[in-house]
N, C-alpha and C positions, 0 to 999 in steps of 0.2 A: 503493499499499499504507499503511494506517495506521502513524503510528510507534507503536512499545512504548511503555506508560506509564512514566513516570520515577519512579513511587512505588510503595510496598507499599500496597495496599488495606487491610489489616488494622490497619497502623499508623494510616492515615488515619480509618479508621472509629472506632478507639481514642480519637484523638484527638478526634474529633467528636461521639462520645459525652460525652466530658468536657463539652463546651461547652455542648452541649444540656442535659446534666442540671444544670450550674450555673447556667445563665441561661435555661431554658426553652426552648422553641421560637421562640415571639414575642421573646424578648429575647435571644438567640443572631443575631447580626449574620453576615452573610456574611465580611465583612473578620474578626470573632474567629475566625472558623473556619478562614478561609485561615492565618491568623496560627499559630495552634494545630498547624494539619497541616503546614503548611511546603509548602504546594505553589501554583502559579500559580490565577487566578481560571478561566483556559482550559482547565487540566486540571480541576479540580472539575467545570465544568461539561460537559467531553466525558465525563466517567467517569460521573457521576449525572445529568446533565440541571438540577438544580435543588438548592436547599437541603430543597425537600420530597422530592427524590431520593434526596438524601444522607441524611436523616432516615429515609426507608422502608428504604432498604437496611441502615441502623444498625439499626434495629429488628429485621428479618428477622436479622441478623449473629447469629453464636455470642457475640459480645461485647455483643450485647446484656443490660441489666441491669434489675433494678426500678425503680430511679431513672429510666432511660428509657422504661419501661411508663409510670412515671407521669405523666412529661410528654404523652407521646402521649396518654394518657386525659384529661388535664387540659386540655391545650391544643388539641390536634386533634381529638379524637374526637368533641367536641360539633357539627362542621359537616364533619365528611369521612367519607362512609361506608367507604371503603377503611382508612382509620387505624382505624378501629371493627374491621372484619375481620379485619387485620395483629392487631389487641390481644387477640380474639377466638381467634384461631389459638394465638398464643403461649401464653395461658392455658391452653388446653385440651393444648396441646406439652408445658407444663412442668408440669401438674398444680397450678396455683396455685388454691388455694380461696378463696371469697368471703372466708373470715377473714382468710387471710394477704395478700391484697388490700387489704382495710379496715385491717388494723392498718398497711400501709404507706403508705396515704393519710394516715392521720390521722399518724401518724410525720413523713410530709413536710408535712403542715399546720401542727404544732407548730415544724419547724425555720423554714419560712418565716415564721412569725408570731414567732419570736425575733429573726427576721435584720430587722423590720422596728420592733421596739421599741426 
């Protein structure tokens, strides 16, 4: 019989979302995620399969935010059809129009640019 989970999934997802939105998908290391969520590596992989699996679960969750959607759009969507599909479903489900998405992209780009100046 499998052992019961020793963590609250919602808490892990919320912490992972914070790491992904702060560092981007590529910039977020598994070690950073583990430190933020406070679980063991084996627990993360048993529950989510991979860093990508954790990201997709976070994107599908009710905790998902516009900044996480932008990380998905900018970091993963160009090379990952399943992420593009998740983004599309999220945009439709939350009735996010092109203008709102465009404004969010421009805001994030300005913030990132300020951070590098």
